[in-house]
ChimeraX commands (.cxc) that place a marker at each C-alpha (Angstrom):
marker #1 position 106.10,77.55,134.35 radius 0.5
marker #1 position 106.84,78.41,130.55 radius 0.5
marker #1 position 107.49,82.16,129.46 radius 0.5
marker #1 position 104.95,83.37,126.97 radius 0.5
marker #1 position 105.82,83.20,123.60 radius 0.5
marker #1 position 106.66,86.69,121.92 radius 0.5
marker #1 position 103.76,87.91,119.70 radius 0.5
marker #1 position 104.16,87.33,115.97 radius 0.5
marker #1 position 103.28,90.90,114.68 radius 0.5
marker #1 position 101.66,90.65,111.27 radius 0.5
marker #1 position 103.00,94.22,110.31 radius 0.5
marker #1 position 105.72,96.35,111.43 radius 0.5
marker #1 position 105.46,99.12,113.70 radius 0.5
marker #1 position 104.16,102.42,111.86 radius 0.5
marker #1 position 104.06,106.01,112.80 radius 0.5
marker #1 position 101.14,108.13,111.56 radius 0.5
marker #1 position 98.65,107.19,109.10 radius 0.5
marker #1 position 99.15,104.37,106.57 radius 0.5
marker #1 position 98.86,104.92,102.93 radius 0.5
marker #1 position 98.05,102.44,99.98 radius 0.5
marker #1 position 101.82,102.37,99.23 radius 0.5
marker #1 position 102.48,101.28,102.75 radius 0.5
marker #1 position 99.92,98.54,102.74 radius 0.5
marker #1 position 100.98,97.23,99.42 radius 0.5
marker #1 position 104.40,96.94,100.57 radius 0.5
marker #1 position 103.56,94.55,103.06 radius 0.5
marker #1 position 104.54,90.92,102.56 radius 0.5
marker #1 position 101.60,89.18,101.17 radius 0.5
marker #1 position 102.43,85.72,102.77 radius 0.5
marker #1 position 101.17,86.41,106.06 radius 0.5
marker #1 position 97.82,84.67,105.79 radius 0.5
marker #1 position 95.62,87.46,106.96 radius 0.5
marker #1 position 93.53,89.90,105.40 radius 0.5
marker #1 position 94.70,93.45,105.99 radius 0.5
marker #1 position 92.48,96.31,105.25 radius 0.5
marker #1 position 92.99,100.09,105.13 radius 0.5
marker #1 position 90.69,102.35,106.15 radius 0.5
marker #1 position 90.86,105.97,106.76 radius 0.5
marker #1 position 94.70,105.72,107.37 radius 0.5
marker #1 position 94.18,102.73,109.98 radius 0.5
marker #1 position 94.75,99.11,109.45 radius 0.5
marker #1 position 92.14,96.39,110.15 radius 0.5
marker #1 position 93.70,92.65,110.39 radius 0.5
marker #1 position 91.33,89.79,110.08 radius 0.5
marker #1 position 92.18,86.17,109.81 radius 0.5
marker #1 position 91.88,84.74,106.26 radius 0.5
marker #1 position 88.70,82.95,105.16 radius 0.5
marker #1 position 88.14,79.13,106.56 radius 0.5
marker #1 position 87.61,76.40,104.19 radius 0.5
marker #1 position 83.71,76.61,104.65 radius 0.5
marker #1 position 84.01,80.16,103.46 radius 0.5
marker #1 position 85.76,79.37,100.50 radius 0.5
marker #1 position 83.74,76.26,99.22 radius 0.5
marker #1 position 80.52,78.57,99.56 radius 0.5
marker #1 position 82.31,81.20,97.33 radius 0.5
marker #1 position 83.36,78.76,94.78 radius 0.5
marker #1 position 79.68,77.16,94.61 radius 0.5
marker #1 position 78.58,81.32,94.36 radius 0.5
marker #1 position 81.16,81.78,91.51 radius 0.5
marker #1 position 79.98,78.72,89.48 radius 0.5
marker #1 position 76.39,79.46,89.94 radius 0.5
marker #1 position 76.77,82.92,88.69 radius 0.5
marker #1 position 79.03,82.51,85.71 radius 0.5
marker #1 position 76.72,81.42,83.31 radius 0.5
marker #1 position 74.79,84.88,83.83 radius 0.5
marker #1 position 77.50,87.51,83.90 radius 0.5
marker #1 position 77.67,89.94,81.13 radius 0.5
marker #1 position 80.41,89.13,78.25 radius 0.5
marker #1 position 83.78,90.22,79.86 radius 0.5
marker #1 position 82.90,90.17,83.51 radius 0.5
marker #1 position 85.41,88.36,85.80 radius 0.5
marker #1 position 84.62,87.08,89.38 radius 0.5
marker #1 position 88.07,87.44,91.17 radius 0.5
marker #1 position 87.80,86.81,94.90 radius 0.5
marker #1 position 90.86,88.37,97.04 radius 0.5
marker #1 position 91.70,91.39,94.61 radius 0.5
marker #1 position 92.38,94.54,96.06 radius 0.5
marker #1 position 89.40,97.27,95.88 radius 0.5
marker #1 position 90.13,100.92,95.92 radius 0.5
marker #1 position 87.68,103.56,96.87 radius 0.5
marker #1 position 88.34,107.18,96.46 radius 0.5
marker #1 position 88.60,109.69,99.63 radius 0.5
marker #1 position 87.84,108.68,103.27 radius 0.5
marker #1 position 84.57,107.84,105.12 radius 0.5
marker #1 position 83.01,111.12,106.60 radius 0.5
marker link #1:1,2 radius 0.2
marker link #1:2,3 radius 0.2
marker link #1:3,4 radius 0.2
marker link #1:4,5 radius 0.2
marker link #1:5,6 radius 0.2
marker link #1:6,7 radius 0.2
marker link #1:7,8 radius 0.2
marker link #1:8,9 radius 0.2
marker link #1:9,10 radius 0.2
marker link #1:10,11 radius 0.2
marker link #1:11,12 radius 0.2
marker link #1:12,13 radius 0.2
marker link #1:13,14 radius 0.2
marker link #1:14,15 radius 0.2
marker link #1:15,16 radius 0.2
marker link #1:16,17 radius 0.2
marker link #1:17,18 radius 0.2
marker link #1:18,19 radius 0.2
marker link #1:19,20 radius 0.2
marker link #1:20,21 radius 0.2
marker link #1:21,22 radius 0.2
marker link #1:22,23 radius 0.2
marker link #1:23,24 radius 0.2
marker link #1:24,25 radius 0.2
marker link #1:25,26 radius 0.2
marker link #1:26,27 radius 0.2
marker link #1:27,28 radius 0.2
marker link #1:28,29 radius 0.2
marker link #1:29,30 radius 0.2
marker link #1:30,31 radius 0.2
marker link #1:31,32 radius 0.2
marker link #1:32,33 radius 0.2
marker link #1:33,34 radius 0.2
marker link #1:34,35 radius 0.2
marker link #1:35,36 radius 0.2
marker link #1:36,37 radius 0.2
marker link #1:37,38 radius 0.2
marker link #1:38,39 radius 0.2
marker link #1:39,40 radius 0.2
marker link #1:40,41 radius 0.2
marker link #1:41,42 radius 0.2
marker link #1:42,43 radius 0.2
marker link #1:43,44 radius 0.2
marker link #1:44,45 radius 0.2
marker link #1:45,46 radius 0.2
marker link #1:46,47 radius 0.2
marker link #1:47,48 radius 0.2
marker link #1:48,49 radius 0.2
marker link #1:49,50 radius 0.2
marker link #1:50,51 radius 0.2
marker link #1:51,52 radius 0.2
marker link #1:52,53 radius 0.2
marker link #1:53,54 radius 0.2
marker link #1:54,55 radius 0.2
marker link #1:55,56 radius 0.2
marker link #1:56,57 radius 0.2
marker link #1:57,58 radius 0.2
marker link #1:58,59 radius 0.2
marker link #1:59,60 radius 0.2
marker link #1:60,61 radius 0.2
marker link #1:61,62 radius 0.2
marker link #1:62,63 radius 0.2
marker link #1:63,64 radius 0.2
marker link #1:64,65 radius 0.2
marker link #1:65,66 radius 0.2
marker link #1:66,67 radius 0.2
marker link #1:67,68 radius 0.2
marker link #1:68,69 radius 0.2
marker link #1:69,70 radius 0.2
marker link #1:70,71 radius 0.2
marker link #1:71,72 radius 0.2
marker link #1:72,73 radius 0.2
marker link #1:73,74 radius 0.2
marker link #1:74,75 radius 0.2
marker link #1:75,76 radius 0.2
marker link #1:76,77 radius 0.2
marker link #1:77,78 radius 0.2
marker link #1:78,79 radius 0.2
marker link #1:79,80 radius 0.2
marker link #1:80,81 radius 0.2
marker link #1:81,82 radius 0.2
marker link #1:82,83 radius 0.2
marker link #1:83,84 radius 0.2
marker link #1:84,85 radius 0.2
view
């Protein structure tokens, strides 16, 4: 019987709450979505191809009716002030 493979951790061990600077310092080539919520990390798989196709169709459909200067940018960092209560 083969020994189980060592897990590939997406993020290093970290003591205490995570900060925006900690998260932005992580490598971007991990292939997963990492979110900072109230000092903790939420890690989820990257979107699959069906999701990406639907997103592209939505962007193409919305582009003609967007106000001037508005951009549709999937996958960008969004920062909201404070923590949830």
